[in-house]
N, C-alpha and C positions, 0 to 999 in steps of 0.2 A: 489408479491411473486413472486420469483422460489425456487421453491421443485426441488428437485435433491433428488429423493433415491438411495439408496445407498447401494448395494452389498455386502458382508463378503469380500470376497477377492480384492474391490476394496477400501475398507476401510481398509484393511494388507497394501496397498500398499501406502501409503498417505506420502507425501513427502513434502517439502517445497525450494525454490529457487528463488534468485533472478532473475531479468530480470531488467537491464537496458533500453531495449527500451518499452518493458510496463511503464517503468517509464516517457520515454520521450512521446507518447502518451497521459496517462493521463494526463500529464500535457498541455497539446493540448486542451482534453474534458476542464480540469478546466477554462482553459484559455476564450473557448469559452463560457460557462456555467455561469461564473460567470466577467460583466462587470466593477463591481468592488470587486475585489478580496479580502477577510477577512484575517484577518490579520493568522498568520504570512507569509502569501504569498505573501501578498501586494506589497514590495517593491521588490522580484522576480518579479513576475508578469507586475510590471512596463518596470525592464529590461527586460524581455521578449516578451514584446509586444515590445521595443525598436527594440531588434535584428529580429523579424517577420516583423517590419516597414520600415527595413533600407537592409537588406542582402535580395538582391532577389536570393538567391542562395536555401532562405527556404521557397518559394513560393508553392512546392510540397507541403507539412504539410498541405494546406487549404485542401484539401482530407479531413483529418479527423475532420476538423466541421460541413462539409455536408452530414457523416453518420447519419442514420436515429439509434436508438438503441440499434437492431441487427446486425449486420455486420459480414461482412465475417473477417474470424480467420487469412489470410492470410497475411491479412493486420496487424496484432503485432503478430508474430508471439508465439508459446507459447515456450517458454527456454528448450534446449535441454540438458543444465548441469545445477548440483544447484550453479552456480559461471559462467554467461557470462559478456563477453563483448562486446561496442556496438557495436564495430569492426564484433564481430564473431555471430552478432544478425540482424545485417547488408547482412551482409554475405549467409545468411539460405536466409534472404527478399530476395535476389537479384537472387539466387537459385530454388525459388520456382517452380515447377515443374507444366506444362500447365493443366496437370492434375486432380491434388488439386485446382486452379485456376475454374475448370471447373465443378467441385465437388461445392466448393462451392457457387458458384454464380447460379448455377440451385437450391442446395438449398436455398438460399436465396431470389431468386426471381423465385421460380417454374413458373410461369407465360412469362416467357421470356424477361421481360421488364427491365431490368439492368439499372442501372442512367447512365447517359451519360460519368459521371465524372471515372467510374470504367471503362467504353466500354475498355477502353487501355488498362488493362491487358489481356483480350482479344485479341485482334488485334495484338497490337506487346507487346510478354508479356515481353521481356529483354529492351526491351526501358522504358515500362513503371515502372518495377520494380528497374529499374537503379535509374531514375528521382526523385523515393520515394527514394530510401535509399539515394542518395546525398542529396537532401531533410533534411533528417530527421539528417542524419552525419552537416549540416550549422547548424541547430535548435540546435543538441546536444552541440556543440562547444560553437556556443555561449551564449545559455540562463544553460545551464544546467551544463555543464566538469567543469566550476567552482564550483561547489559545490561540485561536486559528491566524493571528498574524504570524506566529513564530511556524506555528506547522505551513500558512501558509510560502513560507519564504522556502524553509528544507523542502519542499514539494516544487517550489520554479527553479529551483540551485538541481534537484534530479532533471527534472523535464529539460532545460540545459543543456546538464551532460548529454543525458540519453541520446535529442536533437539533434546533441553532434557528434554522437557516434554513431548512431543512423545515417549523418548525411557523410559521414567521413570512410566509412566504414561498412556501411550494408546492415539490410535487416539481417542477414545471414549472424556475421561478428556481435552483435546488438542482443537478440537471442540467446545468442551460447555465454554471454555475460548476465542475463537478468538475474537470475537468482538461485539457486542450490538446489530450489527444488524444483525449477523449470529444465526441461533439456531439448534443446533444439538437435534434431539428429533429420536431417532433410529428407523429407518434407514432413519431417512428424513432430510437431511439438508437442510433450509430455507436462502434463501436472501430477507429482506427483498425489498425492492421495488418495485417501483409502476408500472412496468411490470408484467403480466401476463406469467406465464411460469410453465410443467412440465415433469420433464424427467428419464429417470432413470437410473442407471451410473450399468452398469452392467459388470463387468472382465475387466476391466478398472485402470486407476492411475490417485489418485486423486492426486493433484500438488496447492499447496498454497502459494503464491508472494502477500511478505506483500509490503508496495509504499509506499511514505512518499508524493504524488502526491495525493492522494489516495482521501482527504479531505472528506473519512463516502462513496464514491461511493464502490463498490463493484462490480465486471464485471466476470461474469463467460461464459468460452472459450468452446463449447463443437464442435466443429468443428471435433476436432482432433479424429484419428478411437479410440484410445492407452489412451487416456487422458482429464480428464475436471479438465481446470483448477481455480482456485474464488480465487480472489488480496481480498487485506482486508486492512486495514488503520495500518501504522506502527505507533509508537511512533519518532519524532525526526524532525515532519516539523515545530518546533520551529529554529532549525538552520538555516532555509532562514529566518528569523527575520532580521530586519535591527533596529527594536525599544522590545523592552518590552514590555508582553504580556502588553494587557489594564486590569485593575480593571473589574470582573468581574460581582461579588457579590454585591461590597460595608458593610453596614454592617450586611446581609441578610447571610451572607457566614459563619455560627457558627460557625465551622469548623477550618476559620482565625482570629474566635475573642479568642478564646479558644487559640490555641500554634503560631500564626504570619502565614503571608500568605504562604512568601514562605517554612514552613515545612508545612503547610498543601497539597501547591502544591506536595513535596515532596511526601509528604503518599499517596496523592492522586495517582500519577505515582509509587507507592509500590505496587497496585496490581498486577503487572508483578514484579520480582526480577529482577532486575540490576542490573548495577556496578555504580559506580559513573560518570563514562565519557559515558556512557548511558543517563543519570539521567538531565548531562549537558549535552548534545543534547540538549534531550526533551523539558526541559524545560527552556533552554536558557539562560542560568547563567553558572556563574564562575565555573569548578570546588572547587576552596576555598569554594565557599558560597555553596555549594553541600555541601565538607568533614562538615562545620560548622552544617548545619542544623542535618546533619545524625550523629554526634556525640551529638546533646543534644537530639536527639531521639532514640539513643540506650541507653541514662542513662536515659530515661522516659521507656524504655521498650516495646518499643511500637511497632522497629523493631529487626530483629535479622542480622549479618553478616554470612556467608557462601565462603567459601573458595570452587572455581569450577576451579578444576588447575590453571591455572598462575592467574586468578581471583577472585577478591571476589563482593561477590551479594550479596545486602542487599532484604530482603523481609519485610512483614507484619506480627508481632507477635496475634494473639487471640487478643490483648487492640488495636492493631492499626487499623485490622480490621472492631473493635466494631464500632472504634470512625469514620473513610470514612464510613462507615455504617449510622449509626446515625446521624451523626451532617453535615456529604456531602453534602447533600440535594438534589440538582438540580443544583450547580453549578461543582460535582464533576468529575469530568477529564476535566474540560473546559481549564483547562490551559497546559495540552501536549499533549490533541488529538482535533486533526481538524473534 
C-alpha cells in the first residue's frame, strides 16, 4: 500500500491534467509487464512491439524496462499545465536541470550506487536527455500518435467529468469515487499496490492524471517539491481494440440476462456520467448502437440525461444504481475498465 496523508491546503489544491508523456511511459510498462497483452491492448501491443523491434530510433526507451518500482521522476516529468503536448513535455525533459537530476539520484540511490544505465544522466546530462527524448518521440510517432486523437477525446471527457465533480462536490467526493484501488479516508489517500510506502503531502498540490494505458496500475510521483502526482485508469481503453470485447461472464452475468449484454455494459459504464461519444469510445461500440441502448434504458427509467453546456450527459437513476449493485456481480465494469 502507498499511504499519503494529505493536509487541507494540499487537498484544496487538487487539480486534474492530461499527460501524453506519462501515457507513453505507462504504455512501455504495460508492454514490459505483460508478454501477452490482454484485451483491449492486444492488437495495439503487437503493433507497438513491432515499432520497438524495427525502428532503431526507439532503442533509448528500453531504459524504462530496467527501472525498479521506484525511480527518479525526472524520467517522466510531472505536467506543468492542464493539457500539454508530447512535444512540450519532451522539451521539458530535455531541459531538466543538473541539480534536479542530482537530487533525485541521491534520493533514490542514497548509497551512491547509481545503476549503470542511469549514470549518463549525471555524467553527460544533455546528451543523455536528448537521446531519451529522441527515443520517446520515435516511439510516440510509431506506436501512439495514430491513436492519440481518439485517446485525447476520451481523456478530455474524463477531465470534464472529474472537474465538474470537483467543482460541484469538492475533492473529498472526487477522491472517494476515483478508482476502485484508490481509497480516501480523510486525511489518508491509499493506493492499493504491493509496494509499502507512507509519506505526508504538506502544503503541496495534488495532481490527478487519468491514463488510457494504466491498465489498473497506479503511479505516485513524489520527487517534485510542490506537487504530488497520482495516476489512475481512465475509461476509453476499448478504443485501442481491433476486435469486440470477449464474452466475460456467460450465463452467470445476471444483469446481462435481464437487460441484454449491450445494455448491461452501458449501465455499468454509467456509474460515472458520460456522453454518447464517451460511451462509444469506452465500450468499443458504434455511436448508433450506444444511442439505441440509451433510448431503451431511458424509457425504462433506469438512467437520466442532463445537459452540461453543449454536451448531454447520461447517468444512473437510483433504479439503475440498484440494478448494477444487486445484479452486477463480479463482472461489473469488466467490459470498459481494464
